[in-house]
C-alpha positions in Angstrom: 148.8 293.7 83.4 148.6 291.3 80.3 145.5 290.7 78.3 143.7 287.4 78.9 143.2 285.2 75.8 139.7 283.9 76.2 139.7 282.2 72.7 142.4 279.9 74.1 140.2 278.8 77.0 138.0 275.7 76.8 134.3 276.3 77.3 134.5 274.8 80.8 137.6 276.9 81.8 135.9 280.1 80.3 132.7 279.3 82.4 134.8 278.7 85.5 136.6 282.0 84.9 133.4 283.9 84.5 132.2 282.5 87.9 135.4 283.6 89.6 135.4 287.1 87.9 131.7 287.9 87.9 132.3 291.6 86.8 134.3 290.6 83.9 132.5 292.0 80.8 135.2 290.9 78.4 134.9 287.2 79.5 131.1 287.4 79.2 131.3 288.9 75.8 133.8 286.2 74.6 131.5 283.5 76.0 128.4 285.0 74.2 130.3 285.4 71.0 131.4 281.8 71.1 127.8 280.6 71.8 126.5 282.7 68.9 129.1 281.2 66.5 127.9 277.7 67.1 125.6 276.2 64.5 122.0 275.6 65.4 121.4 273.2 62.6 118.5 270.7 62.6 119.9 267.2 63.4 116.8 265.1 62.6 113.0 265.1 62.8 110.6 262.9 64.7 109.7 260.8 61.6 113.3 259.9 60.9 113.8 256.1 61.4 117.3 256.9 62.7 116.1 259.6 65.1 117.5 258.0 68.3 121.0 257.2 66.8 121.3 260.8 65.4 120.3 262.3 68.7 122.8 260.2 70.6 125.5 261.0 68.1 124.8 264.7 68.5 124.9 264.5 72.2 128.3 262.6 72.1 129.6 265.2 69.8 128.5 268.0 72.0 130.0 266.4 75.1 133.4 265.9 73.3 133.4 269.5 72.0 132.9 270.8 75.6 135.3 268.5 77.3 
């Protein structure tokens, strides 16, 4: 049996794989590693005059990264 390359999977594909193979510890570890590697940087603060625009841009970016 060949090894599965979890790094080649999109986030959505990896999530679906984990749902279909609930006992797969390697898939879960790959997913958690991927989540920990993501930046948790501060996008803006509530007093920023461009708050809405920055939040919307961050949401669009997140959606395109996961698509």
